[in-house]
C-alpha positions as CSV (number, residue, x, y, z in Angstrom):
1,X,90.5,106.6,119.9
2,X,89.5,106.6,116.4
3,X,89.0,103.1,115.3
4,X,89.1,102.5,112.0
5,X,90.6,99.1,110.7
6,X,91.5,98.7,107.1
7,X,91.4,102.4,106.7
8,X,95.5,102.6,106.1
9,X,96.3,98.9,105.5
10,X,94.6,98.9,101.9
11,X,93.9,95.3,100.3
12,X,96.7,94.3,102.8
13,X,96.0,92.5,106.2
14,X,98.6,93.8,108.1
15,X,98.0,91.8,111.3
16,X,98.1,88.5,109.2
17,X,101.4,87.8,108.9
18,X,101.9,87.9,113.0
19,X,99.6,85.1,113.3
20,X,101.0,82.9,110.3
21,X,104.8,83.1,111.7
22,X,104.7,83.4,115.2
23,X,103.1,81.3,118.0
24,X,100.5,84.3,119.2
25,X,96.6,84.2,119.4
26,X,95.7,87.5,118.1
27,X,97.3,90.9,117.1
28,X,96.4,94.7,116.7
29,X,98.3,96.9,115.1
30,X,98.0,101.1,116.2
31,X,98.9,104.2,114.9
32,X,100.0,107.0,117.4
33,X,101.3,109.8,115.1
34,X,101.1,111.9,111.9
35,X,97.7,112.7,110.6
36,X,96.1,109.1,112.2
37,X,96.9,110.1,115.3
38,X,95.7,107.2,117.9
39,X,94.2,105.2,115.4
40,X,93.5,101.5,115.5
41,X,94.5,100.4,112.2
42,X,93.7,96.8,112.1
43,X,92.8,93.7,114.9
44,X,92.0,89.8,114.7
45,X,89.6,89.6,117.0
46,X,87.4,91.5,119.8
47,X,90.0,90.6,122.6
48,X,93.1,92.4,120.4
49,X,91.0,95.1,119.8
50,X,90.0,95.5,123.5
51,X,93.6,94.9,124.6
52,X,94.2,98.1,122.5
53,X,91.3,100.3,123.7
54,X,91.9,99.1,127.4
55,X,95.4,100.5,127.0
56,X,94.7,103.5,125.4
57,X,91.8,104.6,127.8
58,X,93.6,103.8,131.0
59,X,97.4,105.4,129.9
60,X,98.9,102.5,131.0
61,X,100.3,99.1,129.6
62,X,103.1,97.7,127.6
63,X,102.1,99.5,124.7
64,X,103.0,103.0,126.4
65,X,106.5,101.7,127.3
66,X,107.2,100.1,124.0
67,X,106.2,103.8,122.5
68,X,108.2,105.7,124.8
69,X,111.3,103.4,124.7
70,X,111.2,102.1,121.4
71,X,111.8,98.8,122.1
72,X,110.0,95.4,122.4
73,X,107.9,94.9,125.7
74,X,107.5,91.3,126.3
75,X,105.2,89.8,129.0
76,X,105.6,86.5,129.3
77,X,102.6,85.8,132.4
78,X,100.3,88.8,132.0
79,X,97.8,87.2,134.3
80,X,100.1,87.2,137.3
81,X,100.2,90.1,139.6
82,X,103.4,89.3,140.7
83,X,105.9,92.5,139.4
84,X,102.9,93.6,137.3
85,X,103.8,97.4,136.7
86,X,100.3,98.6,135.2
87,X,98.0,97.6,138.0
88,X,94.8,99.2,136.5
89,X,95.5,97.3,133.2
90,X,96.1,94.0,135.0
91,X,92.5,94.3,136.7
92,X,91.0,95.1,133.3
93,X,92.6,91.9,131.7
94,X,92.7,89.6,134.8
95,X,90.4,86.3,133.4
96,X,90.4,87.2,130.1
97,X,92.6,84.9,127.4
98,X,95.1,87.3,127.2
99,X,97.6,84.9,129.2
100,X,101.1,86.5,127.3
101,X,101.7,89.9,125.7
102,X,104.3,91.1,123.5
103,X,104.7,94.6,122.0
104,X,106.9,95.6,119.5
105,X,107.3,99.4,118.3
106,X,106.6,100.5,114.8
107,X,109.4,103.2,113.8
108,X,110.8,104.5,110.7
109,X,113.8,106.3,111.4
110,X,113.2,109.3,113.4
111,X,109.1,108.6,113.3
112,X,107.3,106.8,116.0
113,X,104.5,105.2,114.1
114,X,102.7,103.2,116.8
115,X,102.8,99.3,118.1
116,X,101.7,96.1,116.8
117,X,100.2,94.7,119.9
118,X,100.3,90.6,120.3
119,X,98.5,88.3,122.9
120,X,98.8,84.8,123.2
121,X,96.1,82.4,125.1
122,X,98.9,80.4,126.8
123,X,101.7,82.0,129.3
124,X,105.1,82.0,128.0
125,X,108.6,83.4,126.5
126,X,108.7,84.4,122.8
127,X,111.6,82.6,121.6
128,X,115.1,84.6,120.3
129,X,113.9,83.3,116.7
130,X,110.8,84.8,117.2
131,X,111.6,87.9,118.7
132,X,113.8,88.1,115.5
133,X,110.5,87.6,113.4
134,X,108.6,89.8,115.2
135,X,111.0,92.7,114.9
136,X,111.1,91.8,111.2
137,X,107.5,92.2,110.4
138,X,107.4,95.1,112.7
139,X,109.8,96.8,110.5
140,X,107.9,95.7,107.2
141,X,104.2,96.9,108.8
142,X,106.1,100.5,109.7
143,X,107.2,101.1,106.2
144,X,104.0,99.7,104.8
145,X,101.8,102.0,107.0
146,X,104.5,105.3,106.1
147,X,103.7,105.2,102.4
148,X,100.1,104.6,103.4
149,X,100.6,107.9,105.7
150,X,102.4,109.7,103.2
151,X,100.2,108.8,100.2
152,X,97.3,110.1,102.4
153,X,98.7,113.7,102.5
154,X,98.3,115.6,99.4
155,X,101.1,118.0,98.3
156,X,98.3,120.7,97.5
157,X,97.5,120.6,101.5
158,X,100.4,119.4,102.7
159,X,103.3,121.6,102.8
160,X,105.8,118.5,103.9
161,X,105.0,116.9,100.3
162,X,106.0,118.5,97.3
163,X,105.0,117.5,93.8
164,X,106.8,115.5,91.2
165,X,109.3,114.4,94.0
166,X,111.2,111.7,91.8
167,X,111.9,114.5,88.9
168,X,114.0,116.4,90.9
169,X,117.9,115.9,90.7
170,X,118.5,116.9,94.5
171,X,116.2,114.3,96.2
172,X,117.7,111.7,93.7
173,X,121.5,112.7,94.8
174,X,120.4,112.8,98.5
175,X,118.9,109.2,98.1
176,X,121.9,108.2,96.6
177,X,123.6,109.1,99.4
178,X,121.4,107.6,102.3
179,X,121.3,104.6,100.4
180,X,125.1,104.5,100.8
181,X,125.0,105.9,104.3
182,X,122.2,103.4,105.7
183,X,122.4,100.5,103.5
184,X,118.9,100.8,102.7
185,X,117.4,100.3,99.5
186,X,116.8,103.2,96.9
187,X,112.9,102.8,97.7
188,X,113.5,102.8,101.5
189,X,116.0,105.5,101.1
190,X,113.6,108.1,99.6
191,X,111.1,107.0,102.1
192,X,113.3,107.8,105.0
193,X,114.0,111.1,103.5
194,X,110.3,111.8,103.7
195,X,109.8,110.2,106.8
196,X,112.4,112.7,108.3
197,X,111.0,115.7,106.5
198,X,107.2,114.7,107.8
199,X,108.5,114.5,111.5
200,X,110.1,117.5,111.4
201,X,108.0,119.6,109.6
202,X,110.3,120.0,106.8
203,X,110.0,120.0,103.2
204,X,111.5,116.8,101.0
205,X,113.6,119.6,99.2
206,X,115.1,121.1,102.7
207,X,115.8,117.6,104.0
208,X,117.6,116.8,100.4
209,X,119.6,119.7,100.8
210,X,120.7,119.2,104.6
211,X,121.8,115.9,103.5
212,X,123.7,117.1,100.3
213,X,125.4,119.8,102.3
214,X,126.4,117.3,105.0
215,X,124.3,118.9,107.9
216,X,122.6,115.5,108.1
217,X,123.4,112.2,108.3
218,X,121.7,108.8,108.3
219,X,124.8,106.3,109.0
220,X,124.2,103.9,112.0
221,X,126.9,105.7,113.5
222,X,125.5,109.1,113.4
223,X,122.3,108.3,115.2
224,X,120.6,105.8,113.4
225,X,118.8,105.5,110.5
226,X,116.4,108.2,111.6
227,X,119.0,110.8,110.7
228,X,121.5,112.9,112.7
229,X,121.8,116.9,112.5
230,X,125.3,117.5,112.0
231,X,127.4,120.6,113.7
């Protein structure tokens, strides 16, 4: 796995908000897909980075379940062997300060970007309020990282992206339809179009055309903001 803290984060510390707003000790953010496969973007400390590396090397741990299910995985007592479903990972972290682990998936629509992995030096659950805060932060991190990924992809070398994106009338119209369907902002609606194109190896123009021709919908009742191909 590549380790490149700050590679995609730019001047923004993507881990800092989690420590500021949640009762956790450390955090790490990793990307799994697109042009940045298996990359550690940022970690607050050595243990946070080590927890990420261990799960990658062992092929087991809460980050993999979060990626598979696209749901948070909460381990309030990571040092207890009782009911532990990741035996190798448990042995590797036993005796460390990782007393509780909380992993939230990083997704934008149909695109699975990675995870944010949080640990705490004392056991215990996250409150519902804290879980809601973590989910909001994960959404903000996902949009930030996707923008970075798409900006790193050159229009001259990446067929998924096209030059002068904002000058195309069809894309403006499709963005407006996605806005109405998803309830997102105009900027987020365009990003959802780009994310769908990125995930399905399409050009932005092809994706916009599918929306305008009502072959693709981003309504929550039609498969969520990731978009659903209609018959």
